[in-house]
C-alpha positions as CSV (number, residue, x, y, z in Angstrom):
1,M,274.9,-74.5,66.9
2,N,271.2,-74.6,68.0
3,H,269.4,-70.9,69.1
4,P,268.3,-71.2,72.9
5,R,264.6,-72.2,73.6
6,S,262.7,-70.7,76.5
7,Y,260.2,-72.9,78.7
8,S,258.4,-71.4,81.9
9,I,259.4,-73.1,85.2
10,A,256.1,-75.4,85.9
11,S,256.6,-75.4,89.3
12,C,256.6,-73.5,93.1
13,K,259.7,-73.3,94.5
14,T,258.1,-73.7,98.2
15,C,256.4,-76.7,97.1
16,V,259.5,-78.5,95.1
17,G,262.9,-76.9,96.6
18,P,265.5,-77.3,94.3
19,E,263.9,-79.2,91.8
20,I,262.5,-77.6,88.5
21,D,259.4,-79.1,86.7
22,L,258.6,-78.4,82.8
23,V,255.6,-78.6,80.7
24,V,257.3,-80.0,77.3
25,G,255.3,-81.5,74.4
26,S,256.9,-83.3,71.9
27,F,256.9,-81.5,68.7
28,I,256.8,-83.9,65.9
29,F,256.1,-83.1,62.3
30,S,256.3,-83.4,58.5
31,R,257.5,-80.9,56.2
32,G,255.2,-82.4,53.4
33,G,257.0,-85.5,52.5
34,S,257.1,-89.1,54.1
35,K,260.3,-87.6,56.3
36,I,259.3,-87.3,60.6
37,E,261.0,-84.7,61.8
38,V,261.2,-83.6,65.9
39,G,261.9,-80.1,67.4
40,V,265.2,-79.9,68.7
41,C,265.0,-78.8,72.5
42,S,261.7,-80.8,73.0
43,N,262.9,-84.1,71.7
44,F,265.7,-83.7,73.8
45,L,263.7,-82.8,77.2
46,T,261.5,-85.5,76.8
47,N,264.2,-88.2,76.6
48,V,266.0,-86.4,79.9
49,T,266.0,-89.3,82.5
50,F,266.2,-88.7,86.1
51,G,269.9,-87.9,87.2
52,D,271.0,-86.5,83.8
53,E,272.6,-83.5,84.1
54,I,271.7,-80.6,81.6
55,T,273.0,-76.9,81.3
56,F,270.2,-74.1,81.6
57,K,269.9,-70.6,82.4
58,I,266.9,-69.1,84.4
59,E,265.6,-65.4,83.5
60,S,262.7,-64.4,86.2
61,N,259.9,-62.3,85.2
62,P,259.1,-60.1,88.0
63,S,256.1,-59.5,86.4
64,F,254.1,-62.8,86.6
65,H,253.7,-63.3,90.1
66,Y,250.8,-64.7,92.5
67,P,248.1,-62.0,92.9
68,L,249.1,-60.0,96.4
69,D,245.7,-60.5,97.5
70,P,245.0,-64.4,98.1
71,I,241.1,-63.5,98.2
72,A,241.1,-61.8,95.0
73,P,239.0,-64.5,92.3
74,L,241.4,-65.9,90.1
75,I,240.6,-66.8,85.9
76,F,243.7,-68.6,84.2
77,I,243.4,-69.4,80.8
78,C,245.7,-71.2,79.0
79,T,247.2,-73.7,75.8
80,G,248.9,-76.6,75.6
81,T,252.9,-76.1,77.5
82,G,251.1,-72.3,78.2
83,F,250.0,-74.5,81.2
84,A,253.4,-74.5,82.6
85,P,253.5,-71.3,84.6
86,I,250.0,-71.5,85.8
87,R,250.7,-74.7,87.4
88,G,253.3,-73.3,89.4
89,L,250.9,-70.9,90.6
90,L,248.2,-73.6,91.6
91,Q,250.8,-75.6,93.3
92,Q,251.4,-72.1,95.4
93,R,247.9,-71.8,96.0
94,S,247.9,-75.6,96.8
95,Y,250.6,-74.7,99.3
96,F,248.9,-71.8,101.2
97,R,245.4,-73.7,101.5
98,S,247.3,-76.6,103.4
99,R,248.7,-73.9,105.8
100,G,244.8,-72.9,106.3
101,E,245.1,-69.5,104.3
102,K,241.5,-68.3,102.8
103,M,241.6,-68.4,99.4
104,G,239.1,-67.0,96.6
105,T,237.8,-68.6,94.1
106,A,239.5,-69.5,90.5
107,Y,238.8,-71.1,87.5
108,L,240.5,-72.6,84.7
109,V,240.0,-72.5,81.2
110,F,242.3,-74.6,79.2
111,G,242.6,-75.4,75.1
112,S,244.8,-77.9,73.2
113,R,244.6,-78.3,69.4
114,S,244.4,-81.7,70.1
115,K,242.7,-84.4,72.8
116,K,247.0,-86.1,73.6
């Protein structure tokens, strides 16, 4: 049996309703030989198709939320799949803007080991 993997939800419930978006990087590696291996859960999730049923558990993090003051300037810093929770916050920000709410300036700093 494999141990549980944690993934951050990459969507805003207000924008997508009951759906959940994830950002999953395909993990492909070699232990030094010619055999190529793949990450167990990332490989599974990148092969899920629409309509497939999967079992999962949601754990909330009340400390991670959109700022209470929408005028406050924001700086988002992330790498790779660490973009997932920030994507949800950006969706929420877009939703607020679509309703005519004033927003503070926001910056996104993103980094990745590879260009893929």
